[in-house]
N, C-alpha and C positions, 0 to 999 in steps of 0.2 A: 544525623543526616543519612537518608537512605542512598543507595547506590545510584539511582537515576538522577538524584539531585546533584551528585558529584559529577555525573556525565554532563548535565546541563552547565554547571559552573565552569568546567574545563572547556567546553565548546565555546561558550559566549565570551570567555576570557581571550580566546584566540580569534574570535570573530566579533569584535565589539560593534561593528556596523550592523549586526543582526540582533543586538540586545533588545530592541523594541519588539521583536517577534517572540521573545521568550515565553510569554504567557500563551500565545497562540500555539506554539509548538507543544507546550504542556497540555493544552486542551486537546490537541490532535492525538497525542499519546494516550490520554485518558479515554477518548472516544474509541480508539482502536483496541485498548485493553478491555473496555466494556463489551465491545463486539466479540472479541476472542473468548472472553469468559462466558458469553451467552451462546457460544458455539455457532456464531454467524461467520460470514466470510467477507473478504475484501475483494472488490473488483477494481481493475485498473485500466485506463485507456489514455492514449496519446499518439502523436504522429512523429515520424522521423526519429530524431534523437530522443524525444519523449517516449516513443515506442520502446526504445532500448531501456529507458529508465523504468518503464513498467516491468519489463523482464528482470531488471536489476533488483528492484524492490522485492518482487516475488521471490527471487533467489535468496535474498537475505532473510526472508520470513519463513520460508518453507523448510529451512534447516538451521543448524547452529550458525550464528554470526560470530560471536566471540565466546559465548558461554556454552558449557555442556548442557544439553537438553535431554537428559535421560527420560525414557518413556516411563509411564506409570508402572509401579511395581506389580499391580494386578495384571496388566497386559504382559509384562515380562514373565510372570508366573504361568500364565495361560500358554504362552508360546513354548516355554520349557516343558510344561506338563504334556502338551500335545506332541511336540517334536523332539523332545530330549535335548541332546547336546547341540543339534542343529538349531533348535528353537532358542537355546541360550545364546548362540552366535547371532541369530537374527535379532534378538532383543538388544544385544550389545551394540549392534550397528544401526539401530533405528533411533530417530530423534523426534521430539515433539516439535510442532510448528504451528504457525498461524495459517488458517485456511485462506488462500488467496488465488485469484484467477486473473492473469493478464489477458484482457480481451483482445490484445494485439496478436495473440497466437491464433490458432484455428485457421491455418492457411487455406484449407479446402473451403471452409465457410466463407472467408473473405473473398476468395476468387469467384466463388459461385454467386455470392450476393452482389458483388460488383458487376457481374455479367448479367444477372437476372433482374436486379432491382436498382435502386438509386444508392450508390455506394456511401453517400454521406450519412445514411441511416444505419450503417453496419453496427457501430457500437451501441446505438439505441436498441437495435434488435436483440443484441446479446444481453443487454441489461434487462430487456423485456422478458427474455426466456430464463435467464440465470439469476436475476436479482430477486431478493425477497426482503420483506420488511425486517429491519434490524441489521441488514448488511450495510456496508460502507463502499462508496465509489470514490476512488482517487482519480481525478480528472486533471490531466497535465496538458497545458497549452502555454507556450512561452508568451504568446500575444494575448491570451485570454479570449481569443475570437475564433478558434478553430471550430468550424461548423459541426463536424461530426462529434466532437467532444461536447459542445454545447447541447446538442440533441440528446446525447447520452445522459447528461446531467439533468435535463428537463424530465426525461422519462424516469430517472432514478428518484427524483423528488416525489413524483406522483405515486410511485410504488412503495414509498415509505423508507427508502434508503437515505442515509446521511451522505453528504457530498463534501469531500475535501478537495480544494482546488490548489494546484501549483501553477503560478503564472509569473509574468513580469510585473514591474512596479505598479502599473495602473490597473491591473486586474482584468481589464477588458470586459466583455459582456458576461464572461463566465462568473465574475464576482457576484452577480445578482443571484446565482443559483447555488451558491456554496454555503454550507453551514460553517465551515472553517476555510479561510483563504490564507495561503502561504505565498505572498507576492514578493519575489526577490527584488531588492532595491535597485535594479537596473532594468534596461529594456532591450539591450543588444542580445540577440538570440543565444549566442554561445556563452555570454556572461550569465544570462538567466539560467542556462543549463548547468553551469558550474555551481551556482548557488543551490539549485535544486538538488544536485547530488550530495552536497554536504548537509543540507537540511534533511533529506530522507535518510542519510546515514545516521544522523543524530536521532531521528525518530525511531529507526530500527534498533539502534543501540539501547535507547531508553525503554522501548517497549519490551525488548528481550529481557532487560534487567527487571522490569516490573513483573513479567510473567514467569521467568525461569531462574531468577537469582536464588541460589540455595545458600 
């Protein structure tokens, strides 16, 4: 049994109400692993608490979550060869990570776009500029009906990105545009957000194990 399987078993033993989602979670991790190994990137969008979740997910993926992620020996050797002891220190303090961009950032862009254009298209605009075929978009909407998130998902599909949706139980309109849907088994906003957090922690743990377990 590999380490990610142990992570899944431990999680679903403590969250039996989510066991029906186990294969979906594994599919999600597989998709993100393929993305990372192809040197593609993850884009994330959502509103309010889901905005914070986008930043949270990015924070877990851009650096070590629980495993050490030592950089490649070739890069370490280059740094030490170019900068000596300082390069050795730099190498010792860098970590590998998954390329990801929370579209909820870019405060200057968001304020300018809301002022100059129709704000509901802001995430779609960022997907249009930053998204490339082979990338993945995580679209988070507790109702599944957030207009700006829906528009981002629609543009992502046209550009050849895969879409992973995080929603409440019924999936809303977003379900139609997702390659993978993680719909929490509740519909109250704060409860949906609670399930989203434990699900994306599971995904980040399993993905880290798949990519960086030594």
